[in-house]
C-alpha positions in Angstrom: 92.4 97.2 121.9 93.1 96.0 118.3 96.4 97.4 117.0 96.2 95.8 113.5 94.0 93.8 111.3 95.8 90.5 111.6 93.8 88.4 109.2 94.4 84.7 108.6 96.0 84.0 105.3 94.2 81.4 103.2 96.0 78.9 101.1 94.3 80.5 98.0 95.8 83.9 98.9 99.2 82.4 99.4 98.9 80.7 96.0 97.9 84.0 94.4 100.9 85.7 95.9 103.3 83.0 94.8 101.9 83.0 91.2 102.0 86.8 91.0 105.6 86.8 92.3 106.6 84.3 89.6 104.9 86.4 86.9 106.3 89.7 88.2 109.8 88.4 88.6 109.9 86.8 85.2 110.3 90.3 83.9 112.7 91.6 86.6 116.5 91.1 86.5 118.8 88.3 85.7 118.8 84.8 87.2 121.7 85.9 89.3 119.8 89.0 90.6 116.8 86.8 91.5 119.1 84.3 93.4 120.7 87.2 95.4 117.3 88.7 96.1 115.9 85.3 97.3 119.0 84.8 99.5 118.6 88.3 101.0 114.9 87.8 101.7 115.5 84.3 103.3 118.0 85.9 105.7 115.4 88.6 106.5 112.7 86.0 107.2 115.1 84.2 109.5 115.2 87.3 111.7 111.3 87.7 111.4 111.7 91.3 110.3 108.5 92.2 108.3 109.5 95.8 107.8 112.9 94.9 106.1 111.3 92.1 104.1 108.6 94.4 102.6 111.1 97.2 102.1 113.5 95.0 100.1 110.7 93.4 98.1 108.9 96.6 97.3 112.2 98.2 96.2 112.7 95.4 93.7 109.1 95.7 92.5 109.1 99.5 92.3 111.8 99.4 89.6 109.1 97.9 87.2 106.7 100.8 86.5 105.2 99.1 83.4 105.0 95.6 84.9 101.3 94.9 85.5 102.0 91.7 87.5 104.3 93.7 89.8 101.6 96.3 90.4 99.1 93.5 91.1 101.5 91.9 93.6 102.0 95.2 95.4 98.2 95.6 95.7 97.9 92.1 97.1 100.7 92.7 99.6 99.1 96.0 100.6 95.8 94.2 101.3 97.6 91.6 103.5 100.0 93.8 105.5 100.3 93.8 108.5 100.2 90.1 109.3 101.0 87.8 112.3 104.5 86.4 112.4 103.3 82.9 111.6 101.5 84.1 108.5 104.4 86.4 107.6 106.6 83.4 107.4 104.1 81.6 105.1 103.7 84.7 102.9 107.5 85.3 102.7 108.2 81.7 101.6 105.4 82.0 99.0 107.0 85.1 97.6 110.5 83.6 97.7 109.3 80.4 96.0 107.7 82.6 93.3 110.9 84.5 92.7 112.9 81.3 92.6 110.6 79.7 90.1 110.5 82.7 87.8 112.2 82.2 84.5 113.5 85.3 82.6 111.4 86.1 79.6 114.5 87.1 77.7 115.8 83.6 77.9 119.0 82.2 79.2 119.9 81.0 82.7 
């Protein structure tokens, strides 16, 4: 009995998710907001809680109705979910690295 479509994540897919995360979060919040979000997501990954991770991430992305990269990222995540716990960790770290490497387009630190 197959309960979910646990597909293996390719390195290419992880790179796409990281790049989309960087692009999407360059338009979302201050550097301080991104640092807090990354910290929160890291703690959720530590507990291996996919539901909370995606809930927190999607709440942040949902605030950006006009952000095309955020919509693209949500679509990618929808295609990937649900995933195995090993792949979840890889995906989560890709998203977090993307958030951490995003520079605000408005400038400043």
